[in-house]
N, C-alpha and C positions, 0 to 999 in steps of 0.2 A: 667185684661188680655189684652194684645195687640198682634196682629199678624203683623209681619213685612215682607214685600215683596220687595226685591231689584230688580232693573232693570237698564239698561244702559250699562252693560258690553259688551264686544265683542273684536274684533280685532282693534288695534290702532297702528299707526306707531310711532316710536320714534320721540319725538318732538311734537307730536300731543296733542290733548286735548279730554277730554270726561267728561261727567256729569253723575254721578250715582244718582239714586233716590231710596228712601226708603219710601214706602207707608205703612202707619199704618192703621189698622182697629181694631175695638173693642173700647178700651179706647182712650181718647184723649191723645196726646203726650205732651200736654202743661205742665204738672207737671213732665215730665221726662227729664233726661239728655239724649242726643242723641249722639251716637258715631259711628265712622266707624273704622273697623279693617281690616287688610289684612293678608292673610296667603299664603305665597309662598310654592311651592312644597318642602316637606321635612323640613319645618321650622314651628315654632310656630306662633300663631296668635298674632299680635302686633297692638297696637293702632296707628292710623294715624290722627285722628281728633276727637275732642269732642266739642260739643256746650252745654253750660249750660242753665238752665231754663231762666236766665236773658239775654241770647243771646251772652254772652261772649264765646270765643272759645280758645282752646289750641291745639297746634300741636307739635309733636316731631321735633327736629332740622332737621332730615333727610328729612322732607317733607315741612318744613316751607317755605313759599313763592311760593310753587307750588300747594299746596292743599288748598281748601277753603270749609269749611263746612257751611251749612246754614240750616235754618228750616223755615217752613211755618206752623204754628200751625193751621191756618184756613183750610189748605188743609191736615192737619194731616200727614205731610211729612217732610222728611229731605233729604238733598242733599250733594253730594261731587263733587266739581269741581276740575278736575286735569288738570294742564297745564304742558307743557314741559315734556311729558311722557318719562320715562326712561325704559330701559329693566328690571330694578329691580322692577318696578311697577307691573310686571306680577304676578298676584295672584288672589285668591278668596277674594273679598271684601264683608264684612258682616256688616250689620247694627245692632246696639245695642241700646236698650232703657233701661235706668236704673231708677227704681222707688226708690228715696231716702227715702221715708217714710217707705216703707215696705222692703227695701233692696232686691229688686227682679230685676233680669235681664231678658230681653226678646231678642231673637235673630232671625234674618232672616235666610234664607237658603243660602244666598250668591249669588254673581254674579261674573262670571269669567271675568277677564281682561287679554287679551293676547297682548303682545307687539312684533310686528314683522314688518320688512320692506318688 
């Protein structure tokens, strides 16, 4: 079992930057794939970044070049850096840990990102 707690959301201006954090407790995240998802009002939850156990990462085209996911296994944490924030980035961002051995997903409660000038 792992508990995930996101932080770092808030109000950001278009064109600004912010860094979201996902702090894990319980099990180590070392053997887990870590991902960030976002869910805008009235829309489904979509993947915006994933970092694999080996440190490689993937992004959908819509955010490639603006989003950067990272992980620090020693701190049992994952991060999402967002640059050049756009209005469409306004959403609840949730952290996900996937245990590939047991096919189990763990979710945080999410952190709200609001984009406004």
